[in-house]
Structure formats: C-alpha cells, structure tokens
PLY file of the C-alpha trace (Angstrom):
ply
format ascii 1.0
element vertex 507
property float x
property float y
property float z
element edge 506
property int vertex1
property int vertex2
end_header
0.00 0.00 0.00
3.02 2.28 0.05
2.39 3.49 -3.49
-0.70 5.38 -2.31
1.46 8.01 -0.67
3.13 8.79 -4.00
-0.04 9.63 -5.87
-2.84 12.11 -5.31
-5.56 11.52 -2.74
-8.27 10.65 -5.33
-5.86 8.15 -6.83
-5.28 6.48 -3.48
-9.01 6.10 -2.95
-9.35 4.60 -6.41
-6.54 2.09 -5.81
-8.18 1.02 -2.58
-11.43 0.41 -4.44
-9.60 -1.76 -6.99
-8.32 -4.13 -4.35
-4.69 -3.00 -4.20
-5.01 -2.04 -0.57
-7.95 -4.04 0.68
-5.83 -6.76 2.30
-4.81 -4.53 5.20
-3.69 -6.44 8.28
-2.74 -3.98 10.97
-0.77 -1.46 8.86
-3.54 0.83 7.68
-1.54 3.86 8.74
1.83 3.00 7.23
1.10 5.09 4.12
-1.52 7.58 5.25
0.23 9.63 7.95
3.80 9.39 6.71
4.95 11.56 3.84
7.03 8.77 2.37
4.72 5.85 3.14
5.39 2.14 3.70
7.79 3.02 6.50
10.52 4.41 4.22
12.78 6.77 6.12
13.76 9.59 3.81
14.54 11.59 6.91
15.85 9.83 10.05
13.79 12.18 12.23
10.60 11.39 10.34
7.85 9.66 12.31
6.20 6.77 10.51
2.88 5.36 11.66
1.53 1.86 11.20
4.11 -0.93 11.23
6.95 1.63 10.90
9.23 -0.61 8.89
12.34 1.22 7.64
13.14 -1.61 5.23
10.45 -0.85 2.70
8.49 -4.02 3.49
5.39 -4.84 5.49
6.11 -6.17 8.98
2.62 -7.60 9.36
3.00 -9.85 6.33
-0.01 -9.18 4.19
-1.20 -5.92 2.67
-1.65 -7.32 -0.83
-2.13 -10.62 -2.62
1.03 -12.73 -2.61
2.79 -10.18 -0.43
6.53 -10.74 0.00
8.59 -10.00 3.12
12.09 -8.90 2.16
14.18 -10.58 4.83
17.42 -9.69 3.03
16.96 -5.92 3.21
18.90 -5.37 6.44
21.87 -7.40 5.18
24.73 -5.41 3.74
26.21 -6.43 0.40
29.85 -7.51 0.18
32.36 -4.97 -0.97
32.53 -4.17 -4.70
29.19 -5.91 -5.32
26.50 -3.94 -7.12
22.87 -4.24 -6.10
20.80 -6.52 -8.27
19.22 -4.40 -11.03
16.09 -6.51 -11.68
12.91 -5.81 -9.76
9.62 -7.65 -9.33
6.47 -5.77 -10.36
2.91 -6.71 -9.40
-0.08 -5.97 -11.61
-3.77 -6.71 -11.09
-4.52 -9.52 -8.63
-1.70 -12.07 -8.56
0.11 -11.37 -11.85
3.80 -10.64 -11.29
6.65 -10.13 -13.74
10.35 -9.21 -13.65
11.77 -6.00 -15.18
15.31 -4.66 -15.49
16.11 -1.25 -14.01
18.35 -0.09 -16.83
18.21 3.60 -15.81
19.31 2.84 -12.20
16.24 4.50 -10.74
16.01 4.61 -6.89
12.99 2.35 -6.60
11.42 1.14 -3.39
8.67 -1.32 -2.63
5.32 0.31 -3.38
6.47 2.68 -6.11
4.14 3.03 -9.11
6.21 2.72 -12.28
5.78 2.54 -16.05
7.27 -0.58 -17.62
7.70 -1.94 -21.10
4.78 -3.82 -22.65
3.91 -5.28 -26.01
2.77 -2.95 -27.45
3.01 0.35 -25.50
3.63 0.51 -21.76
1.97 -0.77 -18.61
1.61 0.52 -15.05
2.53 -1.65 -12.07
3.68 -1.57 -8.46
7.12 -2.61 -7.23
6.72 -5.67 -4.99
10.36 -6.72 -4.37
13.86 -5.39 -4.97
17.43 -6.46 -4.33
18.83 -9.93 -3.79
15.43 -11.37 -2.98
14.46 -10.93 -6.63
17.46 -13.04 -7.66
16.20 -15.87 -5.46
12.69 -15.50 -6.85
13.98 -15.77 -10.40
15.89 -18.94 -9.54
12.79 -20.40 -7.96
10.67 -19.63 -11.02
13.51 -20.62 -13.39
13.70 -17.30 -15.19
16.97 -16.42 -16.88
18.31 -12.94 -16.16
19.29 -12.39 -19.79
16.14 -13.78 -21.37
13.69 -11.77 -23.43
11.05 -12.21 -20.73
12.82 -9.59 -18.62
11.75 -6.23 -20.07
12.75 -2.70 -19.15
11.57 -0.17 -16.60
10.80 3.15 -18.26
10.22 5.64 -15.42
8.23 6.37 -12.33
4.60 6.89 -13.18
3.47 10.46 -13.80
0.12 11.82 -12.78
-1.08 11.60 -16.38
-0.09 7.92 -16.46
-2.03 7.24 -13.27
-5.10 9.09 -14.58
-5.17 7.01 -17.74
-4.65 3.89 -15.64
-7.69 4.81 -13.56
-9.82 5.19 -16.67
-8.72 1.78 -17.92
-9.45 0.09 -14.60
-13.00 1.48 -14.53
-13.79 -0.24 -17.83
-12.87 -3.77 -16.71
-16.10 -4.86 -15.01
-18.40 -3.68 -17.80
-16.07 -5.20 -20.39
-16.15 -8.59 -18.66
-19.96 -8.70 -18.63
-20.19 -7.76 -22.31
-17.54 -10.32 -23.23
-19.55 -13.05 -21.49
-22.59 -12.03 -23.49
-20.65 -12.25 -26.76
-19.27 -15.69 -25.79
-22.80 -16.98 -25.23
-23.92 -15.43 -28.50
-21.21 -17.34 -30.39
-22.08 -20.58 -28.54
-18.66 -21.03 -26.93
-18.28 -23.34 -23.92
-16.04 -21.03 -21.90
-16.21 -18.83 -18.83
-14.58 -15.40 -18.89
-13.62 -14.81 -15.26
-11.52 -11.64 -15.39
-10.43 -8.79 -17.64
-7.25 -6.74 -17.21
-6.58 -3.57 -19.18
-3.08 -2.40 -19.94
-2.03 0.88 -18.35
-2.13 2.83 -21.62
-5.60 1.48 -22.63
-4.27 -0.09 -25.84
-4.62 -3.74 -24.85
-6.94 -5.96 -22.77
-6.27 -9.47 -21.48
-9.31 -11.76 -21.15
-8.83 -14.63 -18.70
-11.10 -17.62 -19.25
-11.55 -21.24 -18.20
-12.78 -24.06 -20.43
-12.98 -27.83 -20.22
-11.91 -28.36 -23.82
-10.34 -26.50 -26.71
-12.30 -23.41 -27.79
-12.22 -21.75 -31.21
-12.55 -18.07 -30.24
-11.29 -16.44 -33.46
-14.64 -14.91 -34.24
-14.99 -13.80 -30.61
-11.68 -11.91 -30.80
-12.92 -9.97 -33.84
-16.14 -9.09 -32.08
-14.31 -7.91 -28.94
-11.79 -5.85 -30.92
-14.56 -4.11 -32.90
-16.58 -3.43 -29.76
-13.88 -2.16 -27.37
-11.35 -0.78 -29.91
-8.36 -2.40 -28.18
-5.89 -5.17 -28.85
-7.37 -8.42 -27.47
-5.42 -11.24 -25.85
-7.19 -14.44 -24.73
-5.40 -16.27 -21.89
-6.66 -19.62 -20.64
-6.15 -20.43 -16.95
-7.05 -23.39 -14.79
-9.60 -23.61 -12.03
-6.96 -23.11 -9.34
-5.50 -20.05 -11.08
-9.00 -18.62 -11.35
-9.59 -19.01 -7.60
-6.17 -17.48 -6.92
-6.91 -14.42 -9.06
-10.41 -13.78 -7.76
-9.82 -14.72 -4.11
-12.34 -16.10 -1.63
-12.79 -17.34 1.94
-12.10 -21.01 2.54
-13.97 -23.44 4.76
-11.40 -22.76 7.51
-12.51 -19.13 7.70
-9.31 -17.67 6.27
-8.44 -16.32 2.85
-7.47 -18.88 0.24
-3.85 -19.95 0.40
-3.47 -19.61 -3.36
-4.49 -15.94 -3.24
-2.30 -14.97 -0.27
0.96 -16.93 -0.24
0.79 -20.19 -2.23
2.27 -19.82 -5.71
3.06 -23.39 -6.78
0.17 -25.81 -7.22
1.17 -29.39 -6.50
-1.00 -32.32 -7.47
-3.31 -33.61 -4.73
-4.72 -37.14 -4.83
-7.31 -38.95 -2.77
-4.57 -41.10 -1.23
-3.59 -38.07 0.87
-7.03 -38.18 2.45
-6.81 -41.95 2.99
-3.48 -41.71 4.79
-4.95 -39.10 7.14
-8.02 -41.25 7.86
-10.39 -38.67 6.36
-13.81 -39.42 5.02
-13.81 -39.51 1.22
-16.58 -36.95 0.94
-16.02 -34.81 -2.19
-18.05 -31.94 -0.73
-15.67 -31.64 2.22
-12.43 -32.41 0.39
-13.00 -29.99 -2.51
-11.98 -26.35 -2.31
-13.41 -23.20 -3.88
-11.92 -24.18 -7.23
-13.74 -27.54 -7.27
-10.47 -29.48 -6.98
-9.05 -31.27 -3.97
-7.85 -28.87 -1.29
-4.17 -28.00 -1.41
-4.02 -28.16 2.41
-4.37 -31.95 2.25
-0.65 -32.04 1.47
0.44 -29.83 4.37
0.50 -32.55 7.08
0.81 -35.54 4.80
4.50 -36.07 5.55
3.86 -36.22 9.29
1.20 -38.87 8.79
3.44 -40.89 6.48
6.25 -40.87 9.05
3.90 -41.92 11.84
2.26 -44.71 9.86
5.53 -46.46 8.93
5.43 -48.54 12.13
1.85 -49.70 11.55
1.03 -53.08 9.98
-0.62 -53.18 6.60
-4.35 -52.66 7.05
-5.47 -54.05 3.68
-7.87 -56.88 4.57
-6.35 -57.12 8.05
-8.03 -59.78 10.22
-6.89 -61.20 13.55
-7.66 -64.80 14.49
-8.59 -65.52 18.11
-10.29 -68.38 19.94
-13.33 -66.18 20.38
-13.61 -65.50 16.67
-12.28 -63.51 13.72
-11.62 -59.81 14.38
-11.85 -57.38 11.46
-10.00 -54.06 11.32
-12.31 -51.03 11.21
-10.30 -47.83 11.78
-6.95 -46.51 12.96
-5.91 -43.66 15.26
-2.43 -42.86 14.04
-1.12 -40.50 16.70
-2.61 -42.48 19.60
-1.24 -45.69 18.02
-4.53 -47.53 18.33
-6.27 -49.87 15.91
-9.95 -50.66 16.32
-11.33 -54.14 15.64
-14.75 -55.77 15.77
-15.65 -59.46 15.91
-17.69 -60.85 13.08
-21.32 -60.63 14.08
-20.56 -57.96 16.71
-19.89 -54.97 14.50
-21.30 -52.54 17.05
-18.63 -53.42 19.65
-15.36 -51.65 18.79
-12.28 -52.91 20.60
-9.18 -50.64 20.70
-5.91 -52.55 20.44
-2.43 -51.05 20.54
-0.12 -51.41 17.57
2.36 -53.55 19.53
-0.39 -55.99 20.51
-1.60 -56.19 16.91
1.92 -57.06 15.74
2.20 -59.73 18.42
-1.12 -61.31 17.44
-0.14 -61.29 13.76
3.11 -63.10 14.57
1.18 -65.64 16.69
-1.28 -66.28 13.84
1.62 -66.92 11.48
2.94 -69.54 13.89
-0.50 -71.11 14.19
-1.23 -69.92 17.73
-4.49 -68.22 18.67
-4.91 -65.88 21.65
-7.99 -66.17 23.83
-9.44 -62.83 22.77
-8.45 -59.30 22.00
-7.29 -57.31 25.01
-8.79 -53.86 24.80
-6.37 -51.09 25.60
-7.87 -48.75 28.14
-8.07 -45.34 26.60
-7.82 -42.25 28.70
-11.34 -41.05 29.23
-11.64 -37.79 31.03
-15.01 -37.39 32.67
-16.78 -34.17 32.00
-16.41 -32.11 35.14
-18.66 -29.27 36.01
-16.88 -26.02 35.39
-16.84 -23.88 38.51
-16.04 -20.26 37.74
-13.32 -18.62 39.77
-15.34 -15.48 40.37
-18.41 -14.56 42.36
-21.70 -13.49 40.91
-21.76 -9.87 41.99
-25.19 -9.29 40.48
-26.85 -11.96 42.58
-28.80 -13.50 39.73
-27.78 -17.12 40.08
-31.03 -18.74 38.98
-33.23 -17.90 36.03
-36.27 -19.06 38.05
-35.72 -16.58 40.87
-38.83 -14.63 39.87
-41.02 -17.74 39.62
-40.43 -18.53 43.30
-41.78 -15.19 44.48
-44.88 -15.62 42.30
-45.62 -19.02 43.84
-45.26 -17.64 47.36
-47.72 -14.80 46.78
-50.89 -16.46 45.50
-54.23 -14.98 46.53
-52.85 -13.56 49.79
-51.00 -10.92 47.80
-54.31 -9.63 46.46
-55.84 -9.56 49.95
-53.00 -7.64 51.50
-52.39 -5.32 48.59
-53.97 -2.39 50.41
-52.09 -3.09 53.62
-48.65 -3.22 52.07
-48.82 0.12 50.32
-45.49 1.10 48.81
-43.38 -0.37 51.59
-41.07 -3.14 50.31
-41.14 -6.49 52.05
-37.98 -7.38 54.01
-35.86 -9.90 52.18
-35.22 -12.19 55.13
-38.93 -12.53 55.82
-39.71 -13.21 52.18
-37.36 -16.17 52.18
-38.94 -17.61 55.34
-42.45 -17.62 53.88
-43.59 -21.16 53.37
-47.34 -21.56 52.89
-48.56 -25.02 53.74
-51.90 -26.31 52.54
-54.06 -28.19 55.04
-56.46 -27.72 57.95
-55.95 -24.77 60.24
-54.29 -25.60 63.58
-56.67 -25.55 66.55
-56.27 -24.48 70.17
-53.74 -21.83 69.43
-55.08 -19.51 72.13
-57.23 -16.41 72.00
-56.57 -13.85 69.36
-55.47 -10.63 71.02
-56.77 -8.62 68.13
-60.30 -9.89 68.70
-60.07 -9.42 72.47
-59.12 -5.77 72.41
-62.07 -4.56 70.42
-63.32 -3.92 66.94
-60.74 -3.81 64.21
-60.14 -0.45 62.49
-61.78 0.01 59.15
-59.64 -0.89 56.15
-59.99 0.24 52.61
-60.09 -2.13 49.69
-61.02 -4.98 52.01
-62.18 -8.09 50.13
-65.70 -9.36 50.76
-66.39 -12.54 52.69
-65.23 -13.98 55.97
-61.68 -13.24 56.87
-59.45 -16.31 57.30
-58.01 -16.80 60.73
-54.27 -16.38 61.23
-52.47 -19.51 62.23
-49.75 -17.70 64.12
-50.65 -16.39 67.58
-49.28 -12.91 67.87
-49.83 -10.24 70.51
-48.87 -7.57 68.07
-51.61 -5.85 66.19
-51.69 -5.42 62.46
-49.78 -2.36 61.37
-52.01 0.56 60.37
-52.95 1.09 56.79
-51.30 4.23 55.40
-54.60 5.04 53.68
-56.39 5.23 57.06
-53.84 7.25 59.00
-55.32 10.20 60.88
-58.63 8.41 61.55
-59.71 7.53 65.11
-58.87 4.02 66.21
-60.52 1.92 68.87
-57.23 0.64 70.27
-53.49 1.29 70.04
-51.58 -0.67 67.45
-48.23 -2.21 68.04
-45.72 -2.99 65.30
-45.25 -6.55 64.31
-42.65 -7.99 61.91
-45.10 -9.30 59.33
-48.53 -10.88 59.13
-49.22 -10.53 55.45
-48.56 -14.15 54.62
-50.34 -16.47 57.06
-48.36 -19.52 57.92
-48.39 -22.06 60.69
-45.92 -21.35 63.42
-45.52 -23.24 66.67
-43.40 -20.53 68.32
-44.48 -19.37 71.72
-46.44 -16.10 71.91
-44.37 -13.07 72.58
-44.96 -11.56 76.00
0 1
1 2
2 3
3 4
4 5
5 6
6 7
7 8
8 9
9 10
10 11
11 12
12 13
13 14
14 15
15 16
16 17
17 18
18 19
19 20
20 21
21 22
22 23
23 24
24 25
25 26
26 27
27 28
28 29
29 30
30 31
31 32
32 33
33 34
34 35
35 36
36 37
37 38
38 39
39 40
40 41
41 42
42 43
43 44
44 45
45 46
46 47
47 48
48 49
49 50
50 51
51 52
52 53
53 54
54 55
55 56
56 57
57 58
58 59
59 60
60 61
61 62
62 63
63 64
64 65
65 66
66 67
67 68
68 69
69 70
70 71
71 72
72 73
73 74
74 75
75 76
76 77
77 78
78 79
79 80
80 81
81 82
82 83
83 84
84 85
85 86
86 87
87 88
88 89
89 90
90 91
91 92
92 93
93 94
94 95
95 96
96 97
97 98
98 99
99 100
100 101
101 102
102 103
103 104
104 105
105 106
106 107
107 108
108 109
109 110
110 111
111 112
112 113
113 114
114 115
115 116
116 117
117 118
118 119
119 120
120 121
121 122
122 123
123 124
124 125
125 126
126 127
127 128
128 129
129 130
130 131
131 132
132 133
133 134
134 135
135 136
136 137
137 138
138 139
139 140
140 141
141 142
142 143
143 144
144 145
145 146
146 147
147 148
148 149
149 150
150 151
151 152
152 153
153 154
154 155
155 156
156 157
157 158
158 159
159 160
160 161
161 162
162 163
163 164
164 165
165 166
166 167
167 168
168 169
169 170
170 171
171 172
172 173
173 174
174 175
175 176
176 177
177 178
178 179
179 180
180 181
181 182
182 183
183 184
184 185
185 186
186 187
187 188
188 189
189 190
190 191
191 192
192 193
193 194
194 195
195 196
196 197
197 198
198 199
199 200
200 201
201 202
202 203
203 204
204 205
205 206
206 207
207 208
208 209
209 210
210 211
211 212
212 213
213 214
214 215
215 216
216 217
217 218
218 219
219 220
220 221
221 222
222 223
223 224
224 225
225 226
226 227
227 228
228 229
229 230
230 231
231 232
232 233
233 234
234 235
235 236
236 237
237 238
238 239
239 240
240 241
241 242
242 243
243 244
244 245
245 246
246 247
247 248
248 249
249 250
250 251
251 252
252 253
253 254
254 255
255 256
256 257
257 258
258 259
259 260
260 261
261 262
262 263
263 264
264 265
265 266
266 267
267 268
268 269
269 270
270 271
271 272
272 273
273 274
274 275
275 276
276 277
277 278
278 279
279 280
280 281
281 282
282 283
283 284
284 285
285 286
286 287
287 288
288 289
289 290
290 291
291 292
292 293
293 294
294 295
295 296
296 297
297 298
298 299
299 300
300 301
301 302
302 303
303 304
304 305
305 306
306 307
307 308
308 309
309 310
310 311
311 312
312 313
313 314
314 315
315 316
316 317
317 318
318 319
319 320
320 321
321 322
322 323
323 324
324 325
325 326
326 327
327 328
328 329
329 330
330 331
331 332
332 333
333 334
334 335
335 336
336 337
337 338
338 339
339 340
340 341
341 342
342 343
343 344
344 345
345 346
346 347
347 348
348 349
349 350
350 351
351 352
352 353
353 354
354 355
355 356
356 357
357 358
358 359
359 360
360 361
361 362
362 363
363 364
364 365
365 366
366 367
367 368
368 369
369 370
370 371
371 372
372 373
373 374
374 375
375 376
376 377
377 378
378 379
379 380
380 381
381 382
382 383
383 384
384 385
385 386
386 387
387 388
388 389
389 390
390 391
391 392
392 393
393 394
394 395
395 396
396 397
397 398
398 399
399 400
400 401
401 402
402 403
403 404
404 405
405 406
406 407
407 408
408 409
409 410
410 411
411 412
412 413
413 414
414 415
415 416
416 417
417 418
418 419
419 420
420 421
421 422
422 423
423 424
424 425
425 426
426 427
427 428
428 429
429 430
430 431
431 432
432 433
433 434
434 435
435 436
436 437
437 438
438 439
439 440
440 441
441 442
442 443
443 444
444 445
445 446
446 447
447 448
448 449
449 450
450 451
451 452
452 453
453 454
454 455
455 456
456 457
457 458
458 459
459 460
460 461
461 462
462 463
463 464
464 465
465 466
466 467
467 468
468 469
469 470
470 471
471 472
472 473
473 474
474 475
475 476
476 477
477 478
478 479
479 480
480 481
481 482
482 483
483 484
484 485
485 486
486 487
487 488
488 489
489 490
490 491
491 492
492 493
493 494
494 495
495 496
496 497
497 498
498 499
499 500
500 501
501 502
502 503
503 504
504 505
505 506
C-alpha cells in the first residue's frame, strides 16, 4: 500500500477500491500519515505510523495478494558488489513479472512505475527489490538475460495514473459484455476476469474451459466493440480461484491468493493416509479441486504410519472368533477391531499388541481374545467459575419462586402493604402449607381488644383466621392514618402471609 502516498488523494481512494489495498492487516496507517509511506525513512527524524518498517516491506506480512517480506533488506552487500538491477512488479490480482532497471532509478517497494509492454507501456507496483528478486527468479527458473525480462521506463506520472484509472473502470463492464458475446457465439467457456493495460491499448481476457475453444470470431467481435488489442489467456480452475480470491472453509483467505504460488498435485490417497472421510463436498476447495491443504501434514502422517502393519484386509484370528480391522488412530497408536457378528462393539488394540497377534497367527497360535487397551477417558467435570456473581442473579427461576409464594394472599394484602417493600429475610422464610388450620392456638389478642379499624379495599367474605398467635396488632394502613382508632396498634414484623408457626407467643 506504500504506493498510495506517492499519488494524489483521489488516486489512493481509487486504488483502494480496486483491491490494491484491501488486504490490510494492521498497517492501515503505514502510508496515510507518513509523507514517504510504507515506512521508508527519507529523513531519520521522520515519524512513521503503522508498522513503521524502515526496510520498505510490510512487517505484518499481508497488505496485498502474494505479499513478500524482504528478509534480506537489512543485510549489507559484500564490498565491490553492485545491487541486483532486476525488480519484481505486481499488476492486477496475482500477476507478477520481472523488469530490469536499466536507468538505475532509486525504486522502493510500493512505487508506481511505467514498464515496457507489447505494445506500449503498462503501469505496475514494485513488490520486491534487491537480492530477494534473484532468489525469486531462480525459484521460477527465469533467466536474467532472457527476453522475458523487459525494461523499466520511469516512475509513473500523474497523467499515467489518470489514464490507468480510466482503464481500470472499464474492466467490469467489459467482462460482462464479453460473457454475453461468448454466449452469442455458442462457446463453452467462462470469462472470469479482464485486465486492461495501463495505456488502454490492450486488454487481457482470462477464461476457463474444459476443452479447446475456437474463439477467433470472438476476438474480432471484442476488438470491434472495445477498440483495443485483445489477448485471450486460458487459466485453470486453481488459477482462477487465486486471481479472484475467496474465503475457505477454515474461515481464512485462500492460500493460493495470499501466499501459495506453486500448485502441486493432490490425490485422494492423501485423504486416505490421514483417515479422512472420502466426501467430495468436504475435500474440494473453492476451485472444485481437492484442497491444497491436504498435502500440508501428509509427511507427518506418512512418518507416523511407517510402524503400523498393513491394514489391507487385516483380520486377527482368536479363539473367540475372527476380528476385522475397522479404523486406525495414528497419533494415539490404536487400531480398532470388531468381531464378526458384533460390529457394534469396537475394541481398541495397541499397535504392539496387533503385531504380536499377527506373529502368533503366522505360527499357528491363537490368543484367547483381544485385550482392549484402556483409553484415557476424562469425565466431563462441572466447570466452577473462579469469580463470584456480583449481580446476585444465580437462577433464572428466581422470579417464579416469588410468584408461587404470593398467591391470593397478595391480592388480599395489597392495600395493607402500600409502597413499603417487604424485608428480604422474611420473604425467604415464607412457606405456605396447605391443610387444615391448627386448633387451640389460644385467644386472638386482636379480637379481644375490640373492633378492628376500618380498612380500605377490604375483600368481601369472611376473613381467614391467622395460624400464628401474635400479641402484636396489624400495622395501620397508610390510607387510614389520621382516623380515630378503637385501640393502640403495636408494630409486628409481618402478618401478610399467614403460615403455621408453633413458636411461643411473645410476652
């Protein structure tokens, strides 16, 4: 993304919209706040935001597709050795090519430059410089003196960038029209991407097809319609997924669009060695081929399985019966067998025991039965958190308990309670018990003193007797305060919820 700092602000926004800076991973400020961008220190006192790399590379490892970390930048060259004059330039998506810096321009990673094309010139971004490019060329088997290595013209001017913007805006509409023309000509092909050259004189059409396609008439139609030089380039399904990019089943970006550049053949035997289910829906990637990641751990499985006996038609003979091999756990070194007729009873046997039984069978000896190896089974323990519940909401049924305690008595005592909250300790002690009322509990002091004061909102019907003998009178209703009373009331803790109580009367 460092090239954004070297062009105008509208240009930087346009490049972001084209996908040249959309793979930002933690270095979104390395080219927005710094005047040089990408962490290049033109001035030692200059403050660089973002990853702050002074080497001209991205420390976070992924701003663009197939991003390269230049680990040779901090290494000084030997004396009398000139810096390698070939650079690596990235174009749209994952297309990269090598160009020779014949004019000895001071180029850094992220510079927008004009390079030689056929015909005209193209605009690209410098992705690698120095000795790392030499290693890349050896890896891709590109000769330094071959005709594939073209020249670098200059750093891109503002007029070059403006024309490049105009060409990039035409790509999506051109792709849709080209697909329409391909269907009109009856061609069995899929045009997946279109890339315009920087000077708008040439367009590359990338397509996939299962068989050979005669697109000569299509080229004439495209050239007449778009007034450019047309180049048709066939790519495979994996190259198409690498150019377009996607999210894999693992939740990450596709390996082929971020770092994987060589596509090795993947066979179903890789899945068999790793004891994977041969389900094509799970083994296939976004390209429709077998996933490249099946080869990542294959070597580890092959090393671990060397000590295992051959499982092709493996059967163990015992006095109890014939045991058939069902599955293998490679890293636990267990092999699972079932007796014929008891295929629902899996018996785990260690590899050493299986080898011993095989040697006994070859000698004509039969063991009594298979000895199951006890596997480590960890019981599921209840997880106890190491913190306290400061809110006090331990149970989701805490409100249901209070509703059950209330019942019809809450309606009867609604006028007596008023707005005064019920004490918490008394609410917990409420325990209504259904059954006959206890007898011989003694005289009710409230009835002995005299008539009860009038209460508002009193329900009709006979009042139920309280089970608890209490010398204290019912607390006055706040709605009847100020009215004359026939006797003096004394405070009592609570008599809203009648409950049986065998406590002695208070004196």
